[in-house]
N, C-alpha and C positions, 0 to 999 in steps of 0.2 A: 335340638337340630338344630347343622348348618345353614348359613348363608348361604345364599344364593350368589357367585362369582359374575364378577360384570366384564370382569376383562382377570389374567393373569396376575397383577400389577395390583391392580385396585377393585373397590366393591364398594355403591354405596344403593340408598334406598331408603325405605319403611317397609317396618315389619311389624306384624301384632306377635306381643313376647306373653306368656303365660307360666304357670308354674313349671312347665318344663324349660330347663334351660335351652338357652341361644347362643353356637358357639363361635365365638369369633378368631379365635386363635388359637392355638397346640398344634401336635406333632407333626401334623398333616397340613392345616391355614397358618403356618407361621404368619405374622403379619411385625414390622417397626410401629405403626402409629395407628391409633384407635378412637374415633370420636363419638360418642352417643348421650341423642340429645331425649328427655322422655318428654314425649310430646298429650300424655295423658293424664287423667287422673289419677289411676294408679301409680303407687310407688315404685318403683324395680330398684335389683340388687344387682352390683356387682362383683366375682371375682376376677381376681389376677392369676391363680393358684390353684384353681379346679375346686376349691373345697371353702375357700374363708370370705363370702360375701361381704366383707366390710365397705362400698361406696353404696350407699342408697343416695336418687334422686329422686327427687316429686315432679311435679308438671310442672314444665320448662326451664328445668335447670341440664348441664351436660357436662361432662364428663371428657376432656383430652389428652391422649398423655404418649411420647415416646415409649413405646416399653422393647422389653426385651422379646428378641425372637422365640425364645426358653418362655416364656409365658405362656397363663391358660387362659382367656379370656370369654369367661361367659358373663350371660345375662338371662334371669327371667323376673318376673312378679313377686311382689313379694304378698307374702302366702299369710301374712296378718291384716293386710286389707279385705276389704269386705268383696270386691274382687279378685279372680286369680287372674285378669289377664288386659294387659296396657298396649301400647303402641310406642316405638321410638324411630327416631330419625339414627340412623349410622353412616359413616365412610369408615372403612381402612385398608390400608396402603403396606403392600411390602417393601 
């Protein structure tokens, strides 16, 4: 699913993450900066290209980066864990 947008320029909040990926950016929701922090026990996976989940965050770890407006950032819970959901804190800026 897509993240709720707080304003046209930025969005932030806390959301639950499952095995279904949450979209942070893509063709319809291009952003220039993304911050994601895992606030739960379950590991989460992040992709910047919509297919290769190369970034894994454990509890308390965070990822922040300026990104290309063409990036396709998505987050999902690690399916190899005992549960299939987690919670993240996020901030995105256009």
